[in-house]
C-alpha positions as CSV (number, residue, x, y, z in Angstrom):
1,M,-8.6,-20.4,-32.9
2,L,-8.7,-24.2,-32.8
3,D,-9.5,-24.1,-36.5
4,G,-6.5,-22.0,-37.3
5,Y,-8.1,-18.5,-37.4
6,G,-6.1,-15.5,-36.2
7,Y,-7.1,-12.7,-33.9
8,G,-8.1,-10.4,-36.8
9,E,-10.5,-12.9,-38.3
10,I,-12.0,-13.8,-35.0
11,V,-12.6,-10.1,-34.1
12,D,-14.2,-9.5,-37.4
13,E,-16.5,-12.5,-37.0
14,L,-17.5,-11.4,-33.5
15,A,-18.3,-7.9,-34.8
16,N,-20.5,-9.3,-37.6
17,L,-22.4,-11.4,-35.1
18,G,-23.0,-8.3,-32.9
19,Y,-21.0,-9.3,-29.9
20,R,-19.8,-6.5,-27.6
21,S,-17.6,-6.2,-24.6
22,K,-19.0,-5.4,-21.1
23,N,-18.6,-1.7,-21.9
24,G,-20.7,-2.0,-25.0
25,K,-17.8,-1.6,-27.4
26,P,-16.7,-4.0,-30.1
27,I,-14.4,-6.8,-28.9
28,G,-10.8,-6.0,-29.7
29,K,-7.6,-8.0,-29.8
30,N,-6.7,-7.2,-26.2
31,T,-10.1,-8.3,-24.9
32,L,-10.0,-11.5,-27.0
33,N,-6.5,-12.3,-25.6
34,G,-7.8,-11.9,-22.1
35,I,-10.8,-14.2,-22.8
36,L,-8.6,-16.9,-24.4
37,Q,-6.3,-17.0,-21.3
38,N,-9.1,-16.8,-18.7
39,R,-9.2,-20.0,-16.7
40,K,-12.7,-19.4,-15.4
41,Y,-14.0,-20.8,-18.6
42,V,-12.6,-24.2,-17.6
43,G,-14.0,-24.0,-14.1
44,D,-10.9,-22.6,-12.2
45,Y,-11.2,-19.7,-9.8
46,I,-8.0,-17.9,-9.0
47,Y,-7.2,-15.7,-5.9
48,N,-4.2,-13.5,-5.3
49,K,-3.4,-13.1,-9.0
50,S,-3.4,-9.3,-9.4
51,K,-0.5,-7.1,-8.5
52,E,-0.6,-4.9,-5.5
53,K,-1.8,-1.3,-5.7
54,D,0.8,1.3,-6.3
55,C,1.5,4.3,-4.0
56,D,-1.4,6.2,-5.6
57,G,-3.8,3.4,-4.7
58,K,-4.2,2.2,-8.4
59,R,-3.8,-1.3,-9.7
60,N,-2.7,-2.3,-13.2
61,G,-5.0,-5.1,-14.2
62,H,-2.7,-6.2,-17.0
63,K,0.1,-7.2,-14.5
64,S,-0.1,-10.4,-12.5
65,K,1.9,-11.9,-9.7
66,P,4.1,-15.0,-10.3
67,E,2.0,-18.1,-10.9
68,S,3.5,-19.7,-7.8
69,E,1.7,-17.1,-5.6
70,W,-1.7,-17.8,-7.1
71,I,-4.4,-19.6,-5.1
72,V,-6.2,-21.8,-7.6
73,I,-9.5,-23.6,-6.8
74,P,-10.3,-26.2,-9.5
75,D,-13.9,-26.8,-10.5
76,A,-15.1,-23.8,-8.5
77,V,-17.4,-22.5,-11.3
78,P,-19.2,-24.3,-14.1
79,A,-16.9,-25.0,-17.0
80,I,-17.9,-24.0,-20.6
81,V,-14.6,-25.0,-22.3
82,S,-12.9,-28.4,-22.0
83,R,-9.4,-28.4,-20.5
84,D,-8.0,-30.2,-23.5
85,D,-9.2,-27.4,-25.8
86,F,-8.0,-24.7,-23.4
87,D,-4.5,-26.3,-23.2
88,I,-4.3,-26.5,-27.0
89,I,-5.1,-22.8,-27.4
90,Q,-2.5,-21.9,-24.8
91,K,0.2,-23.8,-26.6
92,K,-0.8,-22.1,-29.9
93,M,-0.6,-18.7,-28.3
94,A,2.7,-19.5,-26.7
95,S,4.2,-20.7,-30.0
96,R,3.1,-17.6,-31.8
97,R,4.6,-15.3,-29.1
98,H,7.9,-17.1,-29.4
99,T,8.0,-17.1,-33.3
100,T,6.8,-13.5,-33.8
101,T,9.7,-11.2,-34.7
102,P,9.6,-8.1,-32.5
103,T,9.1,-4.9,-34.5
104,T,9.2,-2.3,-31.7
105,A,12.0,0.2,-31.7
106,I,12.8,-0.5,-35.4
107,E,11.2,2.7,-36.5
108,T,11.1,6.1,-34.8
109,Y,7.6,7.5,-35.0
110,L,7.8,11.3,-34.4
111,L,4.1,11.8,-34.4
112,K,3.0,8.8,-32.3
113,G,0.1,9.8,-30.1
114,K,0.0,13.3,-31.6
115,I,-2.4,12.5,-34.4
116,R,-6.0,12.1,-33.6
117,C,-8.5,10.1,-35.6
118,G,-11.2,12.3,-37.3
119,V,-13.7,9.4,-37.2
120,C,-13.5,7.9,-33.6
121,G,-11.1,10.4,-31.9
122,G,-8.6,7.7,-31.0
123,A,-4.8,8.3,-31.1
124,Y,-2.8,7.3,-34.1
125,I,0.0,4.8,-33.5
126,G,3.0,3.8,-35.6
127,A,3.1,0.4,-37.3
128,R,4.5,-1.4,-40.3
129,R,3.4,-4.3,-42.4
130,Q,5.1,-6.3,-45.1
131,R,4.2,-5.8,-48.8
132,G,4.0,-9.4,-50.0
133,K,6.9,-11.8,-49.4
134,N,9.6,-9.7,-51.1
135,G,7.9,-6.3,-51.3
136,G,9.5,-4.6,-48.3
137,Y,7.6,-2.9,-45.5
138,F,4.9,-0.3,-45.5
139,V,5.6,2.0,-42.5
140,H,2.6,4.0,-41.5
141,Y,0.4,5.6,-38.9
142,G,-3.0,4.1,-38.2
143,C,-5.9,4.5,-35.8
144,G,-5.3,2.7,-32.6
145,T,-8.9,1.8,-32.3
146,R,-8.9,0.1,-35.7
147,F,-5.7,-1.7,-34.8
148,R,-7.3,-3.2,-31.7
149,M,-10.8,-3.8,-33.1
150,R,-10.4,-3.9,-36.8
151,E,-13.1,-2.2,-38.9
152,A,-15.7,-2.8,-36.2
153,G,-14.0,-0.2,-34.1
154,C,-13.0,2.4,-36.8
155,T,-12.8,2.6,-40.6
156,N,-10.4,5.5,-41.0
157,K,-7.5,5.0,-43.3
158,Q,-3.8,4.6,-42.6
159,L,-1.2,7.4,-43.3
160,S,2.2,6.8,-44.8
161,K,4.9,7.7,-42.2
162,P,7.3,9.5,-44.6
163,F,4.5,11.5,-46.2
164,I,2.8,12.7,-43.0
165,E,6.0,13.4,-41.1
166,K,7.4,15.4,-44.1
167,F,4.1,17.3,-44.3
168,V,4.2,18.3,-40.6
169,V,7.9,19.2,-40.6
170,E,7.5,21.5,-43.6
171,H,4.5,23.3,-42.2
172,L,6.3,23.7,-38.9
173,A,9.2,25.3,-40.7
174,E,6.8,27.6,-42.7
175,Y,4.4,28.7,-40.0
176,V,6.4,28.3,-36.7
177,F,10.1,28.6,-37.3
178,N,10.1,32.0,-39.1
179,E,11.4,35.3,-37.7
180,D,7.9,36.6,-36.8
181,C,6.9,33.4,-35.0
182,V,10.2,33.0,-33.2
183,S,9.8,36.3,-31.4
184,I,6.3,35.4,-30.4
185,I,7.3,32.0,-29.3
186,T,10.2,33.4,-27.3
187,A,7.9,35.9,-25.5
188,E,5.3,33.2,-24.8
189,Y,8.0,30.9,-23.4
190,N,9.4,33.6,-21.2
191,D,5.9,34.2,-19.9
192,Y,5.6,30.5,-19.2
193,L,8.9,30.4,-17.3
194,R,7.8,33.5,-15.3
195,E,4.5,31.8,-14.3
196,Q,6.4,28.6,-13.4
197,S,8.8,30.7,-11.3
198,E,6.0,32.5,-9.5
199,G,4.3,29.2,-8.9
200,L,7.5,27.8,-7.4
201,H,7.9,30.8,-5.2
202,S,4.4,30.5,-4.0
203,E,4.9,26.8,-3.3
204,L,8.1,27.6,-1.5
205,R,6.4,30.1,0.7
206,A,3.7,27.6,1.6
207,V,6.3,25.0,2.5
208,K,8.2,27.5,4.7
209,Q,4.9,28.5,6.4
210,R,4.2,24.8,7.0
211,L,7.7,24.3,8.4
212,S,7.2,27.2,10.8
213,T,3.9,25.8,12.0
214,I,5.5,22.4,12.5
215,E,8.4,24.0,14.5
216,G,5.8,25.8,16.7
217,D,4.1,22.5,17.3
218,L,7.4,20.9,18.2
219,S,8.1,23.7,20.7
220,K,4.7,23.2,22.3
221,L,5.3,19.5,22.4
222,E,8.6,20.0,24.2
223,C,6.9,22.3,26.7
224,L,4.2,19.6,27.3
225,E,6.9,16.9,27.7
226,R,8.7,19.1,30.4
227,K,5.4,19.7,32.2
228,K,4.6,16.0,32.0
229,T,8.0,15.2,33.6
230,E,7.4,17.8,36.4
231,L,4.0,16.4,37.1
232,E,5.3,12.8,37.2
233,A,8.0,13.9,39.7
234,K,5.5,15.6,41.9
235,Q,3.2,12.6,41.8
236,L,6.2,10.4,42.8
237,R,7.0,12.6,45.7
238,A,3.4,12.6,46.8
239,Q,3.4,8.8,46.8
240,Q,6.6,8.7,48.8
241,D,5.2,11.1,51.3
242,K,2.0,9.0,51.6
243,A,4.1,5.9,52.1
244,D,6.1,7.6,54.9
245,D,2.9,8.7,56.5
246,S,1.5,5.1,56.4
247,A,4.8,3.8,57.9
248,G,4.5,6.4,60.7
249,E,0.9,5.4,61.4
250,S,1.9,1.7,61.6
251,F,4.6,2.7,64.1
252,D,2.2,4.8,66.1
253,E,0.0,1.6,66.6
254,I,2.6,0.2,69.0
255,K,3.0,3.5,70.9
256,P,1.3,3.9,74.3
257,D,-1.7,6.2,74.7
258,T,-0.5,9.8,74.8
259,R,-3.8,11.5,75.5
260,K,-2.5,12.9,78.8
261,G,0.6,14.2,77.3
262,R,3.4,13.2,75.0
263,Q,5.7,10.7,76.4
264,S,9.4,11.3,76.2
265,K,11.5,9.4,73.7
266,K,13.4,7.8,76.6
267,G,10.3,6.5,78.2
268,H,9.1,5.1,74.8
269,D,12.4,3.2,74.4
270,I,12.0,1.7,77.9
271,L,8.5,0.6,77.0
272,L,9.7,-1.1,73.9
273,C,12.4,-3.0,75.9
274,L,9.8,-4.1,78.4
275,R,7.6,-5.5,75.7
276,A,10.5,-7.4,74.3
277,L,11.2,-8.9,77.7
278,V,7.6,-9.9,78.2
279,I,7.6,-11.6,74.8
280,A,10.9,-13.4,75.6
281,E,9.5,-14.5,79.0
282,K,6.3,-15.9,77.3
283,I,8.5,-17.9,74.9
284,C,10.4,-19.4,77.8
285,V,7.2,-20.4,79.6
286,V,5.9,-22.1,76.4
287,K,9.1,-24.0,76.0
288,W,9.0,-25.1,79.7
289,V,5.4,-26.4,79.3
290,I,6.3,-28.4,76.2
291,L,9.2,-30.0,78.0
292,W,7.1,-30.8,81.1
293,V,4.4,-32.5,78.9
294,I,7.0,-34.6,77.2
295,K,8.6,-35.6,80.5
296,N,5.2,-36.8,82.0
297,E,4.4,-38.7,78.7
298,K,0.9,-37.4,78.6
299,P,-0.8,-36.6,75.2
300,L,-1.5,-33.0,74.5
301,S,-5.2,-33.7,74.3
302,F,-5.1,-34.7,78.0
303,W,-3.9,-31.3,79.0
304,L,-6.3,-29.4,76.8
305,N,-9.3,-31.3,78.3
């Protein structure tokens, strides 16, 4: 490409030299485009470039994240192409993309993807090419494999779009859209609709059965929730009863010995009052001792000895 060769010439030369892709197939234009833009050849290794997987767990390898999200590690692998050459190629590719006139949606290809190649089995695609500078365009169908890989991929010929579409439409009118075939097609279509309807009914029954099962599970879940609430309430009451018993046992520690009979509540209250008086008397005695010690100006160690 540095010498001005296009994709087609490069693909042909690679095929003549016997080069193949990693799948063993001839190198096509898409593969060549990926090689020319691969920065590994200049030593860069890139992380976080591919798009995320879709809801089916599949990833489109042709779609990339914005370059601002890439993680580039320069000189991570041995370089086999200079950065100057790589930059020149990128600029040439960019200029060709900007100057190429888009040709998609200019023509309507009725048979796109419906024609199969008799040589390689690939699908035929629609395309057009110019006949000289002022010769107009040749609109045609061609093998997609040949389009990507040139003659190294397939050698089947192109078909004129007006010719092949007219041929197909005329034969459809002759063999399909006649009175005999219309009745057959109608009957087949009705059978198809009936099968589809039966399939939908079957699917609907399965969905209803599943919903019934889920409703039963929800009912069981509600019962379990109620049972859980009852058990938690019982557990809480048991803990409260245990706490009350512990408080009662602590209170019983200050009760007098009742082995000879239960003392009346009145006697118990009197005993508690006496205990309070004894404690108060002890406090008074302690206060008196402290004051007496201070008055005699003796250290506390003197009295302890």
